[in-house]
C-alpha positions in Angstrom: -1.0 -4.1 10.8 2.3 -2.8 11.7 4.9 -5.1 9.3 6.8 -1.4 8.4 10.1 -3.8 7.5 7.8 -5.9 5.0 6.8 -2.8 3.8 10.1 -1.5 3.0 11.6 -4.5 1.5 8.2 -4.9 -1.1 9.1 -0.9 -1.9 12.9 -1.6 -2.5 11.7 -4.4 -4.5 9.2 -2.7 -6.6 10.9 0.6 -7.4 13.7 -1.4 -8.3 11.8 -3.2 -11.2 11.8 -0.2 -14.3 8.3 0.1 -15.2 7.4 3.4 -16.8 3.6 4.1 -18.3 3.2 1.5 -21.4 6.0 -0.9 -20.2 4.7 -2.3 -17.2 4.4 -6.0 -17.5 7.5 -7.1 -15.5 6.3 -5.2 -12.4 2.9 -6.6 -13.1 4.1 -10.0 -12.9 5.6 -9.3 -9.9 3.0 -8.6 -8.1 0.8 -11.0 -9.6 3.2 -13.9 -8.6 2.9 -12.4 -4.9 -0.9 -12.5 -4.5 -1.0 -16.1 -6.3 1.3 -16.8 -3.4 -1.4 -16.0 -1.1 -3.7 -18.5 -2.9 -5.7 -15.7 -4.6 -7.2 -15.7 -8.1 -5.6 -12.6 -10.1 -6.6 -11.5 -13.8 -5.2 -9.1 -16.1 -7.2 -6.7 -18.1 -6.8 -5.5 -21.5 -4.8 -2.7 -20.5 -2.5 -5.0 -18.5 -3.4 -4.1 -14.9 -4.2 -6.7 -12.5 -7.4 -7.7 -10.4 -7.3 -9.5 -7.4 -10.7 -9.9 -5.5 -11.0 -11.2 -2.0 -14.6 -12.8 -1.1 -16.4 -11.0 1.5 -19.3 -11.6 3.7 -21.8 -9.2 1.4 -21.6 -10.0 -2.2 -24.0 -7.3 -3.5 -22.1 -4.4 -1.9 -18.6 -4.2 -3.1 -15.3 -2.0 -2.5 -12.4 -1.8 -4.6 -8.9 -0.1 -4.0 -6.5 0.8 -6.6 -2.6 1.7 -6.6 -0.2 2.0 -9.4 2.6 0.7 -10.8 3.6 2.6 -13.5 5.9 5.3 -13.1 7.3 8.6 -14.4 9.8 7.8 -17.5 10.5 8.6 -20.9 10.8 7.2 -24.7 13.6 8.1 -27.3 12.0 10.6 -29.4 15.1 10.9 -31.7 18.5 9.6 -32.4 21.1 12.5 -33.0 23.9 12.6 -35.6 26.4 12.5 -32.7 24.8 9.2 -31.0 22.8 11.0 -28.5 19.3 10.4 -27.8 16.5 13.2 -27.6 13.4 12.0 -25.1 9.6 12.4 -25.0 8.2 12.6 -21.8 5.9 9.9 -20.1 4.2 11.7 -17.5 4.3 14.7 -15.6 7.9 16.0 -14.3 10.2 19.0 -15.0 13.2 18.1 -16.7 15.5 19.8 -14.2 14.4 16.7 -12.2 16.1 14.1 -14.2 19.0 16.0 -15.2 21.9 14.2 -14.2 20.3 11.1 -13.6 21.5 7.6 -14.8 19.0 5.6 -17.1 18.3 2.4 -18.7 17.4 2.0 -22.8 15.2 -0.8 -23.5 15.1 -1.6 -26.9 12.1 -3.9 -28.8 14.2 -6.8 -28.5 14.9 -6.6 -24.9 18.0 -5.3 -24.5 19.5 -3.0 -22.0 21.7 -0.4 -22.5 22.8 2.2 -19.8 23.2 6.3 -19.9 23.0 9.1 -18.4 20.6 12.2 -18.6 22.4 15.2 -19.4 22.1 18.6 -21.0 23.5 19.2 -24.4 25.4 22.3 -22.6 26.5 20.4 -19.7 30.5 21.0 -19.8 31.4 24.4 -18.4 34.8 24.6 -20.0 33.1 24.3 -23.3 29.4 26.1 -23.0 29.3 29.3 -21.3 25.7 29.3 -21.1 25.7 26.0 -19.4 23.9 27.0 -16.3 21.5 29.2 -18.1 20.2 27.1 -21.0 17.0 25.8 -20.7 16.2 22.4 -19.3 13.7 21.4 -21.9 13.1 18.2 -24.8 15.4 20.4 -27.3 18.7 20.2 -24.5 17.5 17.3 -22.9 19.4 14.2 -24.4 20.9 11.1 -23.0 24.4 10.0 -23.5 24.7 6.2 -24.3 27.3 4.0 -22.3 28.5 2.4 -25.6 31.2 3.4 -27.8 29.0 5.1 -30.4 29.4 8.6 -32.2 26.6 8.6 -34.8 23.1 7.4 -35.8 24.1 4.3 -37.3 26.2 3.2 -34.8 23.3 3.7 -32.2 21.0 1.6 -34.5 23.4 -1.2 -34.8 22.9 -1.5 -31.0 19.1 -2.1 -31.8 17.8 1.4 -29.9 15.4 2.8 -32.1 12.8 5.6 -31.7 9.6 4.4 -29.1 12.4 2.8 -27.0 11.5 3.0 -23.2 13.9 4.9 -21.0 13.7 4.3 -17.5 15.1 6.5 -14.7 17.2 4.8 -12.0 15.3 5.0 -8.5 18.3 5.7 -6.3 16.6 3.7 -3.4 18.0 4.0 -0.1 16.7 3.4 3.7 18.1 5.4 6.4 18.7 4.6 9.9 16.3 7.1 10.4 13.2 5.2 9.1 13.2 7.6 6.2 12.7 5.8 2.4 14.2 7.7 -0.1 13.9 6.7 -3.6 12.3 7.4 -7.0 9.1 6.1 -7.6 7.6 6.1 -4.3 4.3 7.4 -6.2 3.0 5.2 -6.4 4.8 2.0 -5.7 4.7 2.7 -1.7 0.9 2.3 -1.7 1.2 -1.1 -4.3 3.6 -2.3 -1.6 1.0 -1.3 1.3 -2.1 -3.1 -0.4 0.1 -6.4 -1.0 1.3 -6.5 2.6 -2.2 -5.9 3.7 -3.8 -8.4 2.0 -1.5 -10.4 2.9 -2.0 -9.7 6.8 -5.7 -10.4 6.1 -5.0 -13.9 4.4 -2.8 -14.5 7.3 -5.3 -13.7 10.2 -8.0 -16.0 8.2 -10.3 -12.6 8.4 -13.4 -12.4 6.4 -13.9 -8.9 4.9 -17.7 -7.8 5.6 -17.9 -7.0 1.7 -16.1 -8.5 -1.2 -13.4 -6.4 -2.0 -11.7 -5.8 -5.4 -7.9 -4.6 -5.8 -6.7 -3.1 -9.0 -2.9 -2.7 -9.8 -3.2 -0.3 -12.2 -0.5 0.5 -15.0 -1.5 3.8 -16.8 -2.2 6.4 -13.9 0.8 8.8 -14.6 -1.2 9.0 -17.9 -4.7 9.6 -16.4 -6.7 6.7 -17.2 -5.2 3.9 -14.9 -8.4 2.8 -12.8 -11.4 3.6 -14.9 -12.5 0.5 -16.3 -12.8 -3.1 -15.2 -15.1 -1.8 -12.0 -17.6 -4.4 -11.3 -20.9 -3.1 -11.6 -21.7 -4.0 -7.7 -19.4 -1.7 -6.3 -20.4 1.0 -4.1 -17.0 2.6 -2.7 -13.6 3.1 -4.4 -10.9 3.9 -2.7 -7.3 5.3 -4.7 -4.3 4.8 -2.7 -1.8 7.6 -3.7 1.0 9.5 -2.4 0.2 12.6 -0.3 1.4 15.8 -1.8 3.8 17.8 0.6 4.8 21.5 0.1 3.9 24.8 1.2 0.6 25.2 2.5 0.1 21.7 2.6 -1.2 19.5 6.0 0.5 16.7 4.5 3.4 15.4 6.1 6.0 12.6 6.0 4.9 11.0 9.5 1.2 10.4 9.0 -1.6 9.2 6.3 -3.1 12.0 4.4 -6.4 12.1 3.5 -7.6 13.8 0.5 -10.5 16.4 0.6 -10.2 17.6 -2.7 -7.8 17.5 -5.8 -8.2 19.1 -9.0 -11.2 17.5 -9.8 -13.2 18.6 -7.4 -14.0 17.4 -3.9 -13.8 13.4 -3.1 -17.2 12.0 -1.5 -17.6 13.5 1.7 -19.6 11.2 3.5 -16.6 8.7 2.8 -14.2 11.0 3.6 -15.6 11.4 6.9 -15.8 7.4 7.3 -12.5 7.3 6.9 -11.2 10.2 9.3 -13.6 8.7 11.9 -11.8 5.4 11.6 -8.6 7.0 12.2 -9.4 8.8 15.2 -10.9 5.7 16.7 -7.9 3.5 15.8 -5.5 6.2 16.8 -4.2 6.2 13.7 -2.2 10.0 12.6 -3.7 11.7 9.8 -4.0 14.7 8.0 -6.7 15.9 6.0 -5.7 17.9 3.0 -6.2 19.1 -0.6 -4.1 18.9 -3.4 -4.4 21.4 -6.2 -2.6 19.7 -8.8 -3.6 16.6 -8.5 -5.5 13.7 -9.8 -6.4 10.1 -9.2 -7.5 7.0 -10.4 -10.7 7.4 -8.4 -11.1 11.0 -9.8 -10.6 9.4 -13.3 -13.2 7.1 -12.6 -15.7 9.3 -11.5 -14.9 11.2 -14.9 -15.5 8.1 -16.8 -19.2 8.2 -15.3 -19.0 5.1 -12.7 -21.6 5.8 -9.7 -19.1 5.1 -7.0 -18.2 6.8 -3.6 -14.8 7.5 -3.9 -12.0 8.7 -1.5 -8.2 9.2 -1.5 -5.7 8.3 1.0 -1.8 7.9 1.1 1.6 8.2 2.6 2.9 11.4 2.5 5.9 12.0 -0.1 8.1 14.8 -0.3 9.6 16.4 -3.6 6.8 14.6 -5.5 7.5 13.5 -9.3 11.1 14.2 -8.5 13.5 12.7 -5.3 10.6 11.5 -3.4 10.8 10.7 0.4 8.8 9.3 2.6 9.4 7.9 6.5 8.4 4.4 8.0 5.6 6.1 10.1 3.9 7.6 7.6 3.6 4.0 5.7 2.6 2.6 8.6 -0.6 4.7 9.7 -1.4 4.4 5.7 -1.3 0.6 6.0 -3.3 0.8 9.5 -6.1 2.7 7.7 -6.5 0.6 5.1 -6.7 -2.2 7.3 -9.5 -0.9 9.3 -11.2 0.2 6.2 -11.0 -3.0 4.8 -12.5 -4.6 8.1 -15.1 -1.6 8.6 -19.1 -2.0 7.1 -19.9 0.2 4.4 -21.2 3.9 4.6 -25.0 4.2 3.9 -25.1 7.6 2.6 
């Protein structure tokens, strides 16, 4: 599995579809049509996620893989008297990471308006405290690209409290192989699962175990993949971003294998199995600990599922902000997913 260009093209398509947690139907439909095009049966769960099953030789011991398409975003909290919008955060990020960003407001009727996320005290010619004012929900607002100057004019557009606000991904692929975009967490991993499944189908490979793929849609708010896990499932692999920063082993050029995050250690034997597969198949990897992190796999464990859980993913720099990875990290992550799916299950 080495189709980096196809993966990058899928990432570009996915990040360009707005999908903050709670408003993911359009991107789920895109992924659904992709899998149906491969001849696979799909179904939606009641939460709006997508479940795809690939039958394997062993139908008694199942595997379960997940990646999520929901992203960070916001919701209209208040329409201000001057026609600007106050926001309520969806997911965990810092307001300064979206200051100055272009955005879209989607109304309940499906209309879409563009805008810019700004500090109220933006103009240095007017506000002495422009550089010092706190970046928080009190000062951050949306300037709508319409001729509005009061609350009534905004409401006449159909904009109201509860409308979803999505951030411009600003996706860019560099000649040096970097993929820069918002929402690589976790649409890069979704693209990898899509491409790996496509490779397996095109090869006519029969997997050793029946395997389920859940494209979850609530991970950023903590409960994307903790349901719809078949009773036969023994191994649960979350594919999500590897966190990069001071003291971290993860980088943008290898696949990251998580040993522990804020939920505690991941299953030791399953983690070792993934490391051994990487060594055997010359897949470059880094084992790491993510101090402020949780995954769909850890959510499933917290929900009480009796499974072995693991977490891998491409290394993503500046997570939940101006994210970036390299195509080599995507390649190594895809190769590890591919080799894992073709391997026999751990016995411990």
